[in-house]
C-alpha positions in Angstrom: -20.1 -5.9 -6.3 -16.4 -5.2 -6.1 -14.0 -8.1 -6.6 -13.5 -10.2 -3.6 -10.0 -11.3 -2.6 -9.9 -14.1 -0.1 -7.9 -13.2 3.0 -8.8 -16.2 5.2 -5.3 -16.9 6.3 -2.5 -14.3 6.7 0.8 -15.9 7.9 3.5 -13.8 9.4 7.0 -14.8 8.3 10.3 -13.3 9.6 12.0 -11.3 6.9 15.4 -12.3 8.3 14.8 -16.0 7.6 15.8 -16.8 4.0 14.3 -20.3 4.2 10.9 -18.8 5.4 10.9 -16.4 2.4 11.4 -19.3 0.0 8.8 -21.4 1.8 6.3 -18.6 1.5 6.0 -19.3 -2.2 4.6 -22.8 -1.6 2.2 -22.4 1.4 -1.6 -22.5 0.9 -2.1 -19.2 2.8 -4.1 -16.5 1.1 -1.7 -13.9 2.4 2.0 -14.0 3.5 3.2 -11.1 5.6 6.9 -10.7 5.3 7.9 -9.1 8.6 10.6 -6.5 9.2 9.2 -5.5 12.6 8.6 -7.6 15.7 10.1 -10.9 14.5 13.4 -9.3 13.5 16.1 -8.3 16.0 17.5 -4.8 15.7 20.9 -5.9 14.5 19.3 -7.9 11.7 16.8 -5.3 10.4 19.0 -3.9 7.6 19.8 -7.3 6.2 16.2 -8.4 6.5 15.0 -5.4 4.5 17.4 -6.2 1.7 16.5 -9.9 1.7 12.7 -9.2 1.6 13.1 -6.6 -1.2 15.2 -9.1 -3.2 12.5 -11.8 -2.7 9.8 -9.4 -3.9 11.7 -8.6 -7.0 12.3 -12.3 -7.7 8.5 -12.9 -7.4 6.9 -16.3 -7.5 4.4 -15.7 -4.7 1.2 -15.7 -6.8 -1.7 -16.4 -6.2 -0.8 -15.4 -2.6 -1.1 -11.8 -1.6 2.3 -10.5 -0.4 2.3 -7.9 2.3 5.4 -6.5 4.1 5.2 -5.2 7.6 7.6 -2.4 8.0 8.9 -0.7 11.1 7.1 2.4 12.3 8.2 5.7 10.9 9.3 7.0 14.3 11.9 4.1 14.6 15.4 4.2 13.2 14.4 1.8 10.4 11.0 3.0 9.4 11.8 5.6 6.7 14.3 3.3 4.9 11.9 0.4 5.2 9.1 2.3 3.6 11.3 3.7 0.7 12.9 0.3 -0.1 9.7 -1.7 0.2 7.7 0.8 -1.9 10.3 0.4 -4.7 10.0 -3.4 -4.5 6.2 -3.1 -4.9 4.5 -5.8 -2.8 0.7 -6.1 -2.9 0.5 -4.1 0.4 2.6 -2.5 3.2 1.5 -3.2 6.7 2.1 -0.2 9.0 2.4 -1.0 12.7 1.1 1.1 15.6 -1.4 3.2 13.6 -3.1 5.3 16.3 -4.3 8.2 14.1 -5.2 9.0 10.5 -2.3 11.3 10.3 0.1 8.3 10.4 -1.6 7.0 7.2 -1.4 10.4 5.6 2.3 10.5 6.3 2.8 7.0 4.8 0.7 7.9 1.7 2.8 11.0 1.2 6.0 9.0 1.2 4.6 6.4 -1.1 3.6 9.1 -3.6 7.0 10.7 -3.4 8.6 7.2 -4.0 6.4 6.8 -7.0 5.1 3.5 -5.6 2.7 1.8 -8.1 -1.0 2.5 -7.3 -1.6 -1.2 -6.8 0.6 -1.1 -3.7 -2.0 -0.8 -0.9 -1.7 0.0 2.8 -2.8 -2.1 5.7 -3.0 -0.7 9.3 -2.2 -2.5 12.5 -4.8 -1.7 15.1 -2.9 -2.5 18.3 -3.0 0.5 20.7 -5.6 1.9 23.0 -5.6 5.1 21.0 -6.3 3.1 17.8 -9.4 1.6 19.3 -10.7 5.0 20.5 -10.0 6.5 17.0 -10.9 3.4 15.0 -13.6 5.2 12.9 -11.4 8.1 12.1 -8.5 5.8 11.1 -10.7 3.7 8.9 -12.2 6.8 7.4 -8.8 7.6 6.0 -9.7 5.0 3.3 -11.8 7.7 1.7 -8.6 9.7 0.9 -7.2 7.9 -2.1 -3.7 9.0 -1.1 -3.7 6.8 2.0 -4.3 3.6 -0.1 -5.9 2.1 3.1 -7.3 -1.3 2.3 -7.4 -3.4 5.5 -7.2 -3.4 9.3 -5.1 -6.0 11.1 -5.7 -6.5 14.9 -2.7 -6.7 17.2 -4.4 -8.1 20.3 -1.2 -9.0 22.1 0.0 -5.4 22.0 -3.5 -4.2 23.1 -3.4 -6.7 26.0 0.1 -5.4 27.0 -1.0 -1.7 26.8 -4.4 -2.2 28.6 -3.3 -4.9 31.0 -6.1 -7.1 29.8 -5.6 -10.8 30.4 -5.2 -13.3 27.5 -7.9 -15.8 28.5 -9.8 -18.5 26.6 -12.8 -17.0 24.9 -11.1 -13.6 24.7 -13.9 -11.9 26.6 -11.8 -8.8 27.5 -11.0 -8.3 23.8 -14.5 -8.6 22.3 -15.3 -4.9 22.7 -12.1 -4.0 20.8 -12.8 -6.5 18.1 -16.3 -5.2 17.6 -15.3 -1.6 17.6 -12.5 -2.2 15.0 -14.8 -4.3 12.9 -17.6 -1.8 12.9 -15.2 1.0 11.9 -13.8 -1.2 9.0 -17.1 -2.1 7.7 -18.5 1.5 7.9 -15.7 2.6 5.7 -15.5 -0.3 3.3 -12.3 -2.0 4.2 -11.4 -5.6 5.2 -10.3 -6.6 8.7 -8.2 -9.5 10.0 -8.3 -11.0 13.5 -5.2 -11.2 15.6 -3.0 -14.2 16.1 -3.6 -17.3 18.3 -0.6 -17.6 20.5 -1.0 -21.3 21.5 0.7 -23.4 18.8 0.0 -26.7 20.5 -3.8 -26.2 21.1 -5.6 -26.9 17.8 -9.0 -26.5 19.6 -8.1 -23.0 20.8 -7.2 -21.9 17.2 -10.4 -23.3 15.8 -12.5 -21.6 18.5 -10.8 -18.2 17.8 -11.4 -18.7 14.0 -15.0 -19.5 14.5 -15.5 -16.6 16.9 -13.8 -14.2 14.5 -15.8 -15.5 11.5 -19.1 -15.2 13.4 -18.2 -11.7 14.4 -17.7 -10.8 10.7 -13.9 -10.8 10.2 -12.5 -11.7 6.8 -9.7 -13.9 8.1 -7.1 -14.5 10.7 -3.4 -13.6 11.1 -1.3 -16.7 11.9 2.2 -17.4 13.3 2.8 -21.0 12.0 2.1 -22.8 8.8 0.2 -25.5 10.7 -2.5 -23.0 11.4 -3.3 -22.3 7.7 -5.6 -25.2 7.0 -7.9 -24.4 10.0 -8.2 -20.7 9.0 -8.9 -21.6 5.4 -11.5 -24.1 6.3 -13.4 -21.9 8.8 -13.4 -18.7 6.8 -14.6 -20.5 3.7 -18.4 -20.8 3.0 -19.5 -24.4 3.5 -21.2 -26.3 0.6 -24.5 -25.9 2.5 -24.0 -22.1 2.8 -23.2 -21.8 -0.9 -26.3 -23.9 -1.9 -28.5 -21.7 0.3 -27.0 -18.5 -1.0 -27.6 -19.6 -4.6 -31.3 -20.3 -3.8 -31.7 -16.9 -2.3 -29.9 -15.0 -5.0 -31.6 -16.8 -7.8 -35.0 -16.2 -6.2 -34.5 -12.5 -6.3 -33.3 -12.6 -9.9 -36.7 -13.9 -11.1 -38.7 -11.3 -13.0 -41.7 -11.6 -10.7 -39.5 -10.7 -7.7 -37.5 -7.9 -9.4 -39.4 -5.1 -7.6 -40.0 -6.9 -4.3 -38.2 -6.0 -1.1 -39.1 -9.3 0.6 -40.4 -12.7 -0.6 -41.6 -15.9 1.0 -39.0 -18.6 0.4 -38.9 -22.1 1.9 -41.4 -21.2 4.6 -39.6 -18.1 5.8 -39.5 -14.4 4.9 -36.4 -13.3 3.0 -35.5 -9.7 2.4 -33.4 -8.1 -0.4 -30.6 -7.6 2.1 -30.4 -11.4 2.4 -29.9 -11.5 -1.4 -27.0 -9.1 -1.0 -25.4 -11.3 1.6 -26.0 -14.3 -0.5 -24.3 -12.8 -3.5 -21.2 -12.0 -1.3 -21.1 -15.6 -0.2 -21.2 -16.8 -3.8 -18.5 -14.2 -4.8 -16.2 -15.4 -2.0 -16.8 -19.1 -3.0 -15.9 -18.3 -6.6 -12.8 -16.4 -5.6 -11.6 -19.3 -3.4 -12.3 -21.8 -6.2 -10.3 -19.7 -8.6 -7.4 -19.8 -6.2 -7.6 -23.6 -6.3 -7.9 -24.0 -2.5 
């Protein structure tokens, strides 16, 4: 099994806010997304770029994964964002408005020309109707090593704006998009994060969205306020009961007498080898979270 990196909580932080960049080094989020796009006004984008790159070079974010959301290549800032951020070498670069695999190919080409370290990965915002319709093709770009594609991030607010879907409790209009993007991600071996919860004052709404996304199979949730981190970390972590059950299932299939069996009786129910695979992933995630210390 490949190494599991917890991505339960991914907090957007405006790159134009120096205090936010400093605070990012202390928050219990698994991922901090330093934003150069939506949260930064046009007149502040150049300064924000320089500020974010300086923060990356200073370091001090570990064990958090540091991702920078750049502006799209077809904007006045995109090319310079990508070149500067590639040189500063975050863990990943989040590309907005990815609607085709060609966008990822173009980003990968520029990263190669910039001699960005191989460890710098690419994440793709899935936030347009075209992206949903082409989700499998976009996720399939992960098989081209030059694209460096590692993760999908849903942008449900942009999808709502483009499709005219209503932002309602329960997110019923969005469930088909979530399922489509998730299936594409899993079919091509990449992670996927849920979109943000807009209501900062409704803790129950955030919890409900986290539970919904977890149950659908998402790896974590993008966030817009530090107060949301604890809930996301809790819900996307295996419970002690889940870890205990997973250990029982995994250990049962490791016994010599079960080595060649595809299914066994365990605790009064039939358990298949696929359940052992799922159990081992739960245990791997639990170990990775414990290693982070949160």
